Kinemage of the C-alpha trace (Angstrom):
@kinemage 1
@onewidth
@group {chain A} dominant
@subgroup {mainchain}
@vectorlist {calphas} color= white
{ca unk a 1} P 28.486 16.199 27.469
{ca unk a 2} L 26.745 19.550 27.605
{ca unk a 3} L 22.960 19.149 27.681
{ca unk a 4} L 22.266 22.256 25.584
{ca unk a 5} L 24.635 21.052 22.845
{ca unk a 6} L 22.995 17.627 22.789
{ca unk a 7} L 19.445 18.986 22.553
{ca unk a 8} L 20.498 21.508 19.927
{ca unk a 9} L 21.969 18.772 17.739
{ca unk a 10} L 18.916 16.555 18.185
{ca unk a 11} L 16.666 19.506 17.288
{ca unk a 12} L 18.736 20.224 14.177
{ca unk a 13} L 18.354 16.648 12.942
{ca unk a 14} L 14.615 16.605 13.608
{ca unk a 15} L 14.173 19.872 11.691
{ca unk a 16} L 16.259 18.502 8.831
{ca unk a 17} L 14.134 15.353 8.697
{ca unk a 18} L 10.874 17.301 8.823
{ca unk a 19} L 12.033 20.073 6.521
{ca unk a 20} L 11.252 22.819 9.053
{ca unk a 21} L 13.269 25.742 10.403
{ca unk a 22} L 11.992 25.638 13.970
{ca unk a 23} L 10.862 23.052 16.478
{ca unk a 24} L 8.881 23.487 19.681
{ca unk a 25} L 9.794 22.008 23.044
{ca unk a 26} L 6.638 19.882 22.964
{ca unk a 27} L 7.702 18.296 19.666
{ca unk a 28} L 11.269 17.798 20.871
{ca unk a 29} L 10.079 16.207 24.111
{ca unk a 30} L 7.741 13.900 22.205
{ca unk a 31} L 10.512 12.827 19.824
{ca unk a 32} L 12.781 12.021 22.763
{ca unk a 33} L 10.080 10.214 24.705
{ca unk a 34} L 10.197 12.525 27.714
{ca unk a 35} L 7.923 15.166 29.243
{ca unk a 36} L 8.515 18.886 28.752
{ca unk a 37} L 9.450 19.397 32.439
{ca unk a 38} L 11.939 16.509 32.142
{ca unk a 39} L 13.370 18.152 29.026
{ca unk a 40} L 14.301 21.203 31.073
{ca unk a 41} L 16.330 18.972 33.355
{ca unk a 42} L 18.787 18.355 30.518
{ca unk a 43} L 19.422 22.043 29.831
{ca unk a 44} L 22.169 24.195 31.305
{ca unk a 45} L 24.197 21.364 32.778
{ca unk a 46} L 26.758 18.739 31.909
{ca unk a 47} L 25.167 15.329 31.490
{ca unk a 48} L 26.595 12.149 32.905
{ca unk a 49} L 27.040 9.080 30.674
{ca unk a 50} L 24.095 7.500 32.505
{ca unk a 51} L 21.823 10.460 31.700
{ca unk a 52} L 22.807 10.367 28.018
{ca unk a 53} L 22.241 6.604 27.877
{ca unk a 54} L 18.822 6.965 29.538
{ca unk a 55} L 17.815 9.651 27.045
{ca unk a 56} L 18.945 7.492 24.120
{ca unk a 57} L 16.969 4.563 25.496
{ca unk a 58} L 13.802 6.636 25.830
{ca unk a 59} L 14.233 8.072 22.327
{ca unk a 60} L 14.701 4.572 20.880
{ca unk a 61} L 11.560 3.321 22.630
{ca unk a 62} L 9.614 6.290 21.334
{ca unk a 63} L 10.849 5.632 17.791
{ca unk a 64} L 9.826 1.973 18.085
{ca unk a 65} L 6.360 2.972 19.306
{ca unk a 66} L 5.980 5.433 16.426
{ca unk a 67} L 6.985 2.760 13.927
{ca unk a 68} L 4.420 0.357 15.368
{ca unk a 69} L 1.678 2.995 15.152
{ca unk a 70} L 2.557 3.940 11.589
{ca unk a 71} L 3.610 0.530 10.254
{ca unk a 72} L 0.311 -0.294 8.542
{ca unk a 73} L -2.084 2.523 7.682
{ca unk a 74} L -5.217 1.576 5.693
{ca unk a 75} L -5.822 3.879 2.738
{ca unk a 76} L -8.895 2.030 1.472
{ca unk a 77} L -10.350 -1.404 2.161
{ca unk a 78} L -12.711 -3.518 0.036
{ca unk a 79} L -13.246 -0.739 -2.452
{ca unk a 80} L -15.662 -1.891 -5.199
{ca unk a 81} L -13.754 -1.867 -8.489
{ca unk a 82} L -15.299 -0.006 -11.417
{ca unk a 83} L -12.954 -0.999 -14.219
{ca unk a 84} L -12.498 1.925 -16.595
{ca unk a 85} L -10.548 2.114 -19.829
{ca unk a 86} L -7.805 4.738 -20.000
{ca unk a 87} L -8.189 7.628 -22.430
{ca unk a 88} L -5.971 5.789 -24.908
{ca unk a 89} L -8.163 2.703 -24.569
{ca unk a 90} L -5.127 0.428 -24.177
{ca unk a 91} L -5.454 -0.588 -20.529
{ca unk a 92} L -7.822 -0.643 -17.574
{ca unk a 93} L -7.848 1.367 -14.357
{ca unk a 94} L -9.422 0.194 -11.103
{ca unk a 95} L -11.634 3.298 -11.101
{ca unk a 96} L -12.021 6.682 -12.741
{ca unk a 97} L -11.259 9.811 -10.745
{ca unk a 98} L -13.881 11.702 -12.779
{ca unk a 99} L -17.671 11.649 -12.510
{ca unk a 100} L -20.100 11.104 -15.366
{ca unk a 101} L -19.713 14.762 -16.415
{ca unk a 102} L -15.937 14.512 -16.601
{ca unk a 103} L -15.424 16.540 -13.434
{ca unk a 104} L -13.218 15.352 -10.530
{ca unk a 105} L -15.244 13.116 -8.242
{ca unk a 106} L -14.729 14.316 -4.607
{ca unk a 107} L -14.055 10.881 -3.172
{ca unk a 108} L -12.398 9.081 -6.068
{ca unk a 109} L -10.152 11.989 -7.077
{ca unk a 110} L -8.817 12.427 -3.541
{ca unk a 111} L -8.406 8.652 -3.171
{ca unk a 112} L -6.383 8.499 -6.381
{ca unk a 113} L -4.155 11.311 -5.082
{ca unk a 114} L -3.623 9.410 -1.829
{ca unk a 115} L -2.664 6.267 -3.745
{ca unk a 116} L -0.341 8.240 -6.034
{ca unk a 117} L 1.503 9.592 -2.996
{ca unk a 118} L 1.843 6.325 -1.095
{ca unk a 119} L 3.840 3.110 -1.156
{ca unk a 120} L 2.946 -0.146 0.506
{ca unk a 121} L 0.831 -3.269 0.011
{ca unk a 122} L -2.350 -3.932 -1.967
{ca unk a 123} L -4.730 -6.881 -2.188
{ca unk a 124} L -7.286 -7.678 -4.896
{ca unk a 125} L -10.385 -9.614 -3.785
{ca unk a 126} L -13.037 -11.580 -5.672
{ca unk a 127} L -16.830 -11.122 -5.518
{ca unk a 128} L -16.942 -12.969 -2.172
{ca unk a 129} L -14.279 -10.739 -0.670
{ca unk a 130} L -11.630 -13.449 -0.721
{ca unk a 131} L -8.073 -12.424 -1.540
{ca unk a 132} L -6.981 -13.155 -5.109
{ca unk a 133} L -3.651 -11.419 -5.484
{ca unk a 134} L -1.315 -9.498 -3.187
{ca unk a 135} L 1.377 -7.117 -4.356
{ca unk a 136} L 3.736 -4.413 -3.207
{ca unk a 137} L 4.420 -0.877 -4.359
{ca unk a 138} L 8.012 -0.090 -3.473
{ca unk a 139} L 9.572 1.852 -6.331
{ca unk a 140} L 6.343 2.966 -8.007
{ca unk a 141} L 3.313 4.404 -6.238
{ca unk a 142} L 0.419 2.255 -5.086
{ca unk a 143} L -1.763 3.705 -7.855
{ca unk a 144} L 0.732 2.734 -10.563
{ca unk a 145} L 1.462 -0.741 -9.227
{ca unk a 146} L -2.188 -1.597 -8.611
{ca unk a 147} L -3.153 -0.677 -12.163
{ca unk a 148} L -0.124 -2.492 -13.601
{ca unk a 149} L -1.158 -5.687 -11.804
{ca unk a 150} L -4.767 -5.134 -12.875
{ca unk a 151} L -3.676 -5.410 -16.536
{ca unk a 152} L -0.867 -7.961 -16.268
{ca unk a 153} L -1.142 -11.176 -18.319
{ca unk a 154} L -0.629 -14.172 -16.056
{ca unk a 155} L -2.190 -17.053 -17.948
{ca unk a 156} L -0.290 -19.698 -15.981
{ca unk a 157} L -2.500 -19.052 -12.950
{ca unk a 158} L -5.281 -16.708 -14.092
{ca unk a 159} L -7.219 -19.101 -16.306
{ca unk a 160} L -10.448 -21.081 -16.245
{ca unk a 161} L -12.057 -23.695 -18.465
{ca unk a 162} L -15.014 -22.385 -20.400
{ca unk a 163} L -16.756 -22.462 -23.785
{ca unk a 164} L -16.220 -19.881 -26.498
{ca unk a 165} L -19.572 -18.729 -27.878
{ca unk a 166} L -20.285 -16.651 -31.022
{ca unk a 167} L -20.167 -12.878 -30.559
{ca unk a 168} L -21.622 -12.061 -33.987
{ca unk a 169} L -25.275 -12.213 -35.088
{ca unk a 170} L -25.123 -15.983 -35.602
{ca unk a 171} L -28.387 -17.895 -35.049
{ca unk a 172} L -28.433 -20.368 -32.186
{ca unk a 173} L -28.095 -24.017 -33.230
{ca unk a 174} L -28.499 -26.547 -30.476
{ca unk a 175} L -26.594 -29.294 -32.282
{ca unk a 176} L -23.527 -27.055 -32.555
{ca unk a 177} L -23.504 -26.435 -28.816
{ca unk a 178} L -22.801 -30.128 -28.291
{ca unk a 179} L -19.612 -29.853 -30.329
{ca unk a 180} L -18.256 -26.718 -28.665
{ca unk a 181} L -15.124 -27.504 -26.684
{ca unk a 182} L -14.558 -26.639 -23.072
{ca unk a 183} L -11.082 -25.152 -23.254
{ca unk a 184} L -8.704 -23.436 -20.889
{ca unk a 185} L -8.639 -19.664 -21.382
{ca unk a 186} L -6.731 -16.875 -19.685
{ca unk a 187} L -8.855 -14.587 -17.532
{ca unk a 188} L -7.275 -11.184 -16.764
{ca unk a 189} L -7.353 -9.891 -13.211
{ca unk a 190} L -9.711 -7.101 -14.265
{ca unk a 191} L -12.290 -9.828 -14.982
{ca unk a 192} L -11.770 -11.632 -11.678
{ca unk a 193} L -11.278 -8.875 -9.103
{ca unk a 194} L -14.285 -7.092 -7.638
{ca unk a 195} L -12.692 -5.317 -4.680
{ca unk a 196} L -9.293 -3.903 -3.770
{ca unk a 197} L -7.602 -2.848 -0.535
{ca unk a 198} L -4.462 -0.726 -0.143
{ca unk a 199} L -2.232 0.006 2.849
{ca unk a 200} L 0.565 2.498 3.367
{ca unk a 201} L 3.611 0.725 4.817
{ca unk a 202} L 7.081 2.046 5.783
{ca unk a 203} L 9.668 1.317 3.093
{ca unk a 204} L 11.677 -1.046 5.283
{ca unk a 205} L 8.649 -3.280 5.921
{ca unk a 206} L 7.046 -3.431 2.445
{ca unk a 207} L 8.942 -6.484 1.193
{ca unk a 208} L 8.627 -8.415 4.454
{ca unk a 209} L 4.902 -7.756 4.766
{ca unk a 210} L 4.242 -8.828 1.175
{ca unk a 211} L 6.249 -12.003 1.781
{ca unk a 212} L 4.225 -12.735 4.914
{ca unk a 213} L 0.891 -12.371 3.075
{ca unk a 214} L 1.961 -14.414 0.053
{ca unk a 215} L 3.541 -17.215 2.083
{ca unk a 216} L 0.725 -17.353 4.648
{ca unk a 217} L -1.902 -17.705 1.909
{ca unk a 218} L 0.158 -19.617 -0.640
{ca unk a 219} L -2.745 -21.938 -1.528
{ca unk a 220} L -5.304 -19.167 -1.937
{ca unk a 221} L -3.551 -16.387 -3.838
{ca unk a 222} L -2.795 -16.297 -7.563
{ca unk a 223} L 0.738 -15.052 -6.963
{ca unk a 224} L 3.286 -17.025 -8.975
{ca unk a 225} L 6.424 -15.918 -7.170
{ca unk a 226} L 6.842 -17.188 -3.626
{ca unk a 227} L 8.444 -14.229 -1.864
{ca unk a 228} L 11.197 -14.665 0.731
{ca unk a 229} L 11.763 -12.727 3.937
């Protein structure tokens, strides 16, 4: 196999994947897992099967290393939740991207954009920082999935026993307190969660990583579905 033809085809595929029209030797060498001087050794000559196999092996190792480096990228961890009603007032968001004057908040606006452009895994935590619920964002963005979960009704697991007290201007009567029932009531996640963490994860690993978290902490999380690998 001609070395120039091989490198040209590899370059074409890298440019197609990156959406670029050119590629430097340094980038090509890095993608193949070789040095730039070594790259020159493949040009202008016919390659033996052993040389091609060695190059493929180095490229595969480089790809595996890249995947390991990029497999889990924290976007935000233990972010304090400031539950905010949407403009329509029908659901809650984990935070508002605007400041008190209605202008984009530098940190929160850019964080929302990052979450809107990413897929992966998210974890809601309680006031002690303990994980409450873990979920994945595969088809939808992390921002969409996190807010969907934040509003989801899951009374079978998100409930506590408490007393229902008057919310109107009713005078307090001690004798009535004795008769108030302690009853099981659903508590939405936006009442329980105080922090949230989100991680960008390659598409192929999202489901497996969610399954690992849910199964490893099956007795701690509020997840109903026990995910499979």
